[in-house]
ZAMARGU-4260 file (C-alpha; in steps of 0.2 Angstrom, whole numbers, plus 5000, padded with zeros to 4 digits):
<rodrens>
0) 4952/4831/5066 | 4935/4831/5075 | 4935/4838/5092 | 4923/4840/5107 | 4919/4858/5112
5) 4910/4861/5128 | 4902/4878/5130 | 4896/4884/5148 | 4882/4897/5145 | 4869/4897/5131
10) 4862/4915/5131 | 4872/4926/5119 | 4890/4922/5116 | 4888/4903/5119 | 4876/4900/5104
15) 4886/4912/5093 | 4902/4903/5096 | 4894/4886/5095 | 4885/4890/5078 | 4901/4898/5070
20) 4912/4883/5075 | 4899/4870/5068 | 4899/4879/5052 | 4918/4878/5051 | 4919/4860/5058
25) 4903/4851/5055 | 4911/4834/5060 | 4915/4841/5077 | 4903/4840/5092 | 4897/4854/5103
30) 4889/4853/5119 | 4881/4869/5127 | 4877/4869/5146 | 4866/4881/5155 | 4857/4882/5172
35) 4841/4889/5165 | 4827/4881/5156 | 4827/4895/5143 | 4842/4898/5132 | 4847/4909/5118
40) 4836/4925/5120 | 4839/4943/5118 | 4842/4949/5136 | 4843/4967/5131 | 4825/4966/5125
45) 4818/4962/5143 | 4813/4980/5147 | 4803/4981/5131 | 4794/4965/5134 | 4790/4972/5152
50) 4783/4988/5144 | 4773/4978/5131 | 4782/4984/5116 | 4786/4966/5113 | 4770/4957/5115
55) 4776/4939/5118 | 4791/4932/5128 | 4795/4920/5114 | 4799/4934/5103 | 4815/4937/5113
60) 4820/4919/5108 | 4814/4919/5090 | 4824/4920/5074 | 4820/4932/5060 | 4811/4917/5052
65) 4800/4915/5068 | 4809/4899/5074 | 4811/4897/5093 | 4829/4895/5098 | 4826/4880/5110
70) 4835/4864/5113 | 4826/4856/5098 | 4831/4870/5087 | 4850/4869/5091 | 4850/4850/5089
75) 4840/4849/5073 | 4845/4865/5064 | 4862/4869/5071 | 4869/4852/5076 | 4873/4858/5093
80) 4868/4847/5109 | 4861/4857/5123 | 4860/4852/5142 | 4848/4864/5150 | 4844/4865/5168
85) 4862/4859/5171 | 4874/4868/5182 | 4893/4867/5179 | 4901/4865/5196 | 4919/4864/5193
90) 4933/4862/5179 | 4947/4849/5180 | 4960/4857/5168 | 4972/4842/5170 | 4959/4829/5165
95) 4950/4841/5154 | 4933/4838/5161 | 4918/4849/5168 | 4909/4842/5183 | 4890/4846/5181
100) 4874/4843/5190 | 4857/4841/5183 | 4846/4853/5193 | 4830/4843/5190 | 4836/4825/5195
105) 4852/4830/5205 | 4862/4818/5195 | 4881/4823/5193 | 4893/4818/5179 | 4910/4823/5171
110) 4910/4829/5153 | 4926/4828/5144 | 4932/4842/5132 | 4945/4846/5119 | 4941/4865/5120
115) 4931/4874/5133 | 4921/4890/5132 | 4916/4900/5147 | 4901/4910/5142 | 4894/4912/5159
120) 4889/4930/5158 | 4886/4941/5173 | 4872/4943/5186 | 4864/4958/5193 | 4872/4966/5209
125) 4860/4963/5223 | 4863/4976/5236 | 4865/4969/5254 | 4849/4978/5261 | 4837/4973/5274
130) 4822/4966/5264 | 4831/4963/5248 | 4825/4945/5247 | 4806/4950/5247 | 4796/4942/5234
135) 4792/4959/5226 | 4810/4964/5225 | 4816/4960/5208 | 4832/4961/5197 | 4831/4961/5178
140) 4842/4946/5175 | 4834/4934/5163 | 4819/4929/5153 | 4810/4922/5168 | 4812/4938/5178
145) 4804/4947/5164 | 4789/4936/5164 | 4787/4937/5183 | 4788/4956/5182 | 4776/4958/5168
150) 4763/4946/5175 | 4762/4956/5191 | 4759/4972/5181 | 4746/4964/5170 | 4737/4957/5185
155) 4735/4975/5192 | 4747/4971/5207 | 4759/4986/5203 | 4753/5004/5204 | 4769/5011/5211
160) 4787/5006/5206 | 4803/5011/5214 | 4819/5008/5204 | 4837/5008/5212 | 4849/5014/5200
165) 4849/5026/5185 | 4860/5016/5173 | 4854/5009/5157 | 4842/4995/5164 | 4835/5007/5178
170) 4830/5020/5165 | 4823/5007/5153 | 4813/4999/5166 | 4807/5016/5172 | 4801/5020/5155
175) 4793/5003/5154 | 4783/5006/5170 | 4778/5024/5167 | 4774/5024/5148 | 4764/5008/5144
180) 4757/5004/5161 | 4755/5021/5169 | 4763/5015/5185 | 4769/5029/5197 | 4788/5027/5195
185) 4802/5033/5206 | 4821/5031/5202 | 4834/5033/5216 | 4852/5035/5211 | 4867/5036/5223
190) 4877/5048/5211 | 4871/5066/5208 | 4866/5062/5190 | 4858/5049/5179 | 4870/5038/5168
195) 4885/5043/5179 | 4902/5042/5171 | 4894/5039/5154 | 4888/5057/5150 | 4891/5074/5156
200) 4879/5082/5169 | 4873/5093/5155 | 4866/5079/5144 | 4861/5069/5160 | 4850/5084/5165
205) 4842/5085/5148 | 4838/5066/5148 | 4831/5067/5166 | 4820/5081/5161 | 4813/5071/5147
210) 4808/5057/5159 | 4802/5069/5172 | 4791/5077/5159 | 4783/5060/5157 | 4780/5057/5175
215) 4796/5048/5182 | 4802/5055/5199 | 4820/5055/5202 | 4830/5057/5219 | 4848/5059/5215
220) 4863/5058/5228 | 4853/5046/5239 | 4858/5030/5247 | 4845/5016/5249 | 4846/5009/5267
225) 4832/4996/5268 | 4816/4989/5260 | 4802/4986/5272 | 4785/4977/5270 | 4770/4988/5275
230) 4751/4985/5276 | 4749/4990/5258 | 4765/4985/5249 | 4783/4990/5252 | 4793/5005/5258
235) 4810/5009/5250 | 4820/5019/5263 | 4834/5030/5258 | 4845/5041/5269 | 4833/5056/5265
240) 4815/5049/5263 | 4803/5035/5263 | 4796/5029/5246 | 4780/5019/5246 | 4779/5006/5232
245) 4772/4989/5226 | 4788/4983/5218 | 4806/4987/5218 | 4818/4984/5204 | 4836/4983/5209
250) 4847/4989/5195 | 4864/4993/5203 | 4876/4986/5190 | 4882/4968/5186 | 4895/4956/5193
255) 4904/4945/5181 | 4901/4926/5184 | 4920/4921/5185 | 4919/4909/5200 | 4921/4894/5188
260) 4937/4902/5181 | 4945/4907/5197 | 4941/4890/5205 | 4950/4882/5190 | 4965/4893/5193
265) 4962/4904/5178 | 4967/4922/5180 | 4954/4935/5185 | 4956/4953/5187 | 4953/4953/5206
270) 4943/4942/5218 | 4926/4941/5210 | 4932/4951/5195 | 4932/4948/5177 | 4941/4934/5168
275) 4958/4939/5159 | 4959/4934/5141 | 4971/4938/5127 | 4967/4945/5110 | 4962/4928/5104
280) 4949/4927/5118 | 4960/4913/5127 | 4961/4913/5146 | 4978/4909/5154 | 4974/4891/5149
285) 4975/4891/5129 | 4962/4877/5128 | 4949/4887/5138 | 4941/4903/5130 | 4930/4916/5138
290) 4920/4931/5132 | 4905/4942/5134 | 4899/4949/5151 | 4912/4939/5161 | 4929/4945/5153
295) 4941/4960/5155 | 4943/4970/5139 | 4956/4983/5134 | 4948/5000/5131 | 4955/5006/5114
300) 4954/5024/5120 | 4961/5024/5137 | 4973/5009/5135 | 4967/5003/5152 | 4957/4987/5155
305) 4938/4988/5157 | 4922/4978/5159 | 4909/4980/5146 | 4893/4969/5148 | 4885/4973/5131
310) 4876/4960/5120 | 4884/4967/5105 | 4901/4964/5111 | 4896/4946/5117 | 4890/4942/5100
315) 4905/4948/5091 | 4917/4940/5103 | 4907/4923/5101 | 4910/4923/5082 | 4929/4926/5085
320) 4929/4912/5098 | 4920/4900/5086 | 4933/4904/5072 | 4947/4901/5084 | 4940/4885/5090
325) 4942/4880/5072 | 4960/4886/5071 | 4958/4902/5062 | 4967/4913/5074 | 4956/4929/5073
330) 4958/4943/5086 | 4947/4954/5096 | 4958/4969/5100 | 4946/4978/5113 | 4932/4990/5114
335) 4928/5008/5114 | 4912/5007/5124 | 4898/5012/5114 | 4880/5013/5120 | 4862/5019/5117
340) 4847/5021/5128 | 4830/5026/5124 | 4820/5038/5136 | 4802/5041/5130 | 4804/5053/5115
345) 4823/5055/5116 | 4838/5045/5115 | 4855/5046/5123 | 4870/5038/5115 | 4889/5038/5117
350) 4906/5031/5113 | 4923/5032/5120 | 4925/5042/5136 | 4915/5055/5144 | 4924/5070/5151
355) 4923/5063/5169 | 4929/5046/5163 | 4943/5054/5153 | 4949/5064/5168 | 4949/5048/5179
360) 4960/5040/5166 | 4973/5054/5167 | 4968/5064/5152 | 4968/5084/5152 | 4952/5086/5143
365) 4940/5099/5136 | 4923/5097/5128 | 4914/5105/5113 | 4895/5106/5115 | 4885/5109/5099
370) 4866/5111/5096 | 4861/5110/5078 | 4847/5103/5068 | 4850/5085/5063 | 4844/5089/5045
375) 4845/5104/5033 | 4838/5119/5042 | 4826/5122/5028 | 4819/5104/5027 | 4802/5104/5036
380) 4805/5089/5047 | 4820/5091/5058 | 4825/5091/5077 | 4838/5098/5087 | 4853/5087/5091
385) 4864/5090/5106 | 4882/5084/5103 | 4897/5084/5116 | 4914/5080/5109 | 4927/5076/5122
390) 4945/5079/5117 | 4963/5080/5124 | 4968/5098/5127 | 4987/5096/5122 | 4985/5085/5106
395) 4967/5088/5101 | 4964/5069/5101 | 4946/5064/5101 | 4942/5054/5117 | 4923/5052/5116
400) 4907/5058/5109 | 4890/5059/5118 | 4874/5064/5110 | 4855/5067/5114 | 4842/5068/5101
405) 4825/5062/5097 | 4819/5044/5097 | 4826/5041/5079 | 4843/5037/5074 | 4851/5055/5073
410) 4861/5053/5089 | 4865/5035/5087 | 4871/5037/5069 | 4883/5051/5074 | 4890/5041/5088
415) 4892/5026/5077 | 4902/5036/5065 | 4914/5042/5078 | 4915/5025/5087 | 4922/5018/5071
420) 4936/5031/5071 | 4941/5030/5090 | 4953/5015/5089 | 4963/5025/5076 | 4966/5040/5088
425) 4957/5053/5077 | 4959/5072/5081 | 4946/5086/5081 | 4952/5091/5064 | 4948/5074/5058
430) 4930/5076/5064 | 4929/5093/5057 | 4933/5086/5040 | 4924/5069/5042 | 4914/5064/5026
435) 4896/5060/5029 | 4882/5056/5017 | 4872/5072/5014 | 4855/5075/5008 | 4843/5088/5016
440) 4831/5074/5022 | 4845/5066/5032 | 4858/5079/5037 | 4865/5096/5035 | 4878/5101/5022
445) 4889/5105/5037 | 4884/5091/5048 | 4883/5093/5067 | 4898/5082/5069 | 4908/5093/5058
450) 4902/5108/5068 | 4908/5100/5084 | 4925/5097/5076 | 4925/5115/5071 | 4920/5121/5088
455) 4933/5110/5096 | 4947/5118/5085 | 4941/5135/5089 | 4942/5131/5108 | 4959/5124/5106
460) 4965/5139/5097 | 4958/5150/5110 | 4946/5159/5098 | 4931/5152/5107 | 4932/5156/5125
465) 4917/5144/5130 | 4908/5140/5146 | 4896/5126/5150 | 4878/5128/5154 | 4882/5123/5172
470) 4895/5137/5173 | 4882/5149/5166 | 4870/5144/5180 | 4883/5148/5193 | 4886/5165/5186
475) 4868/5169/5184 | 4864/5163/5202 | 4876/5177/5208 | 4872/5190/5195 | 4868/5203/5209
480) 4886/5202/5216 | 4897/5197/5201 | 4895/5213/5191 | 4893/5203/5174 | 4884/5209/5158
485) 4874/5195/5151 | 4873/5200/5132 | 4859/5191/5122 | 4863/5190/5104 | 4846/5184/5098
490) 4833/5194/5088 | 4823/5206/5099 | 4807/5195/5099 | 4816/5180/5104 | 4825/5189/5118
495) 4810/5200/5124 | 4803/5189/5138 | 4820/5186/5146 | 4825/5205/5145 | 4808/5209/5153
500) 4811/5197/5167 | 4827/5205/5172 | 4832/5221/5162 | 4845/5225/5175 | 4856/5211/5170
505) 4850/5205/5153 | 4855/5216/5138 | 4849/5211/5121 | 4858/5217/5105 | 4856/5206/5090
510) 4872/5200/5084 | 4871/5209/5067 | 4869/5225/5076 | 4883/5223/5089 | 4896/5232/5078
515) 4886/5247/5078 | 4881/5247/5096 | 4898/5244/5105 | 4896/5259/5115 | 4881/5251/5124
520) 4892/5236/5130 | 4902/5239/5146 | 4921/5237/5143 | 4925/5237/5162 | 4914/5221/5166
525) 4915/5203/5160 | 4903/5199/5146 | 4893/5183/5145 | 4887/5180/5127 | 4872/5169/5123
530) 4861/5166/5108 | 4850/5151/5103 | 4863/5138/5100 | 4880/5146/5103 | 4884/5151/5085
535) 4879/5169/5084 | 4886/5172/5101 | 4903/5165/5095 | 4903/5177/5080 | 4899/5191/5092
540) 4913/5186/5104 | 4925/5187/5089 | 4919/5204/5085 | 4920/5210/5103 | 4938/5204/5105
545) 4943/5213/5089 | 4936/5229/5097 | 4946/5227/5113 | 4933/5218/5124 | 4945/5205/5132
550) 4934/5198/5145 | 4921/5188/5136 | 4914/5170/5137 | 4902/5161/5126 | 4889/5149/5133
555) 4890/5133/5123 | 4873/5127/5117 | 4865/5143/5121 | 4847/5145/5126 | 4843/5128/5118
560) 4854/5119/5130 | 4849/5129/5145 | 4830/5126/5141 | 4833/5108/5138 | 4839/5106/5155
565) 4824/5115/5162 | 4832/5132/5164 | 4825/5149/5159
</rodrens>
């Protein structure tokens, strides 16, 4: 039986649900409603249009066959009616109507529906700051915002940019300004690291150093208090400094657009929170579906509900909703929370829970940090990949993985492999034995993921008594008073500069010579072992423990990890 489906929102989830449903029920009618004059575009591509990587804004709206996804496209190609520049004001669930207003004419009307989809998405969080409404203060919300920001840069009106927030959008916009346009760019973050709760401070420092090396300035642990207009632009005030700039990008997270749902009596997580849906993407009214950036999703690792404003989820959920509108009863069980972000010549990716997020969720966690080439060590083209595996101490269950690598797919590929396993509660042993495609141009015979599983198993068994780079920093900072021996297991030439800089505290014995040089290592002092990546120092630790040295620790990631954070 033909039905009329009304979809409120026409950016990501809405078009996907509409087109899927029309393929299954071509005789039914679909009406999409959206406030904007521009529909169905790749919002995640906005920073790359601002940067100039994407030359024309319509590329964000085009299909792979170079057709622009406008109202005519949906009407003529997809059989979907679109009401652009139309705002949905309220929902009458009893009458099954949506009250709408044409934003150009002011005309209002009621539209009846058999099934309704709320694809209202989210909106950037605007901090309630003095001066936040200035014309040169922008959020990165939609297609029109992108065009406005890019036009100001292209006209030479932006020489200095200040960005509030060091999450995905903030970092991507920082790269866009600094890389392609040479804009002096400053990022202010209220937390003490970039990508807070998403990666460890270890990987965060590495990513931030990459951006600093490309001219981006960071101020962490600072709170913005006001935005002031000055004679030559703007002044971003924090609790510690003034930052002169020409443009401010507010990137302080997003808020789900759930007002229509709550106004109609549908359940939301809290006032102003996300819409509650079941596994079929139905709200508490079975004739109303919701998905994308406005819904609450189960986290398949923690078991708790979360909010995941990601375009990939919106598209997948849209297909599920489109299927269920046609009666197929498909499910969307939840998410593990996977992400990737490009920062100049490096990429950071993750899935599941970071150590900090896992601890907040109530897990007793540990991490295995591994640095290894992404390809066979003898292959001429290769780069170091930094992997952190987060696992539960008691069970060895894997809770998450975060990685930092080059701008290729090395980090993302490993993260994707683990993301596919997380819903099934893998253990570190599963990662240790995970089968991955191997050929020297693509991977090592023992992949870095397998190595991370191996290290985690050794940590759990107590064989690898490991410390983080940050713990090493603390020990090194107090080396004059803590009576520790720092034992460098690298070859003499590799360790020479460090030994010469501090011969009193830094002892160098290559790992293959340690067995013959035990008398040079003090047994009455703690020994901190370090090599290039943590492998040789672990082997040295095993040998020392067997020889009766019971107070040893191994620096995870070794000198590679320390130097990628700007240490040594």
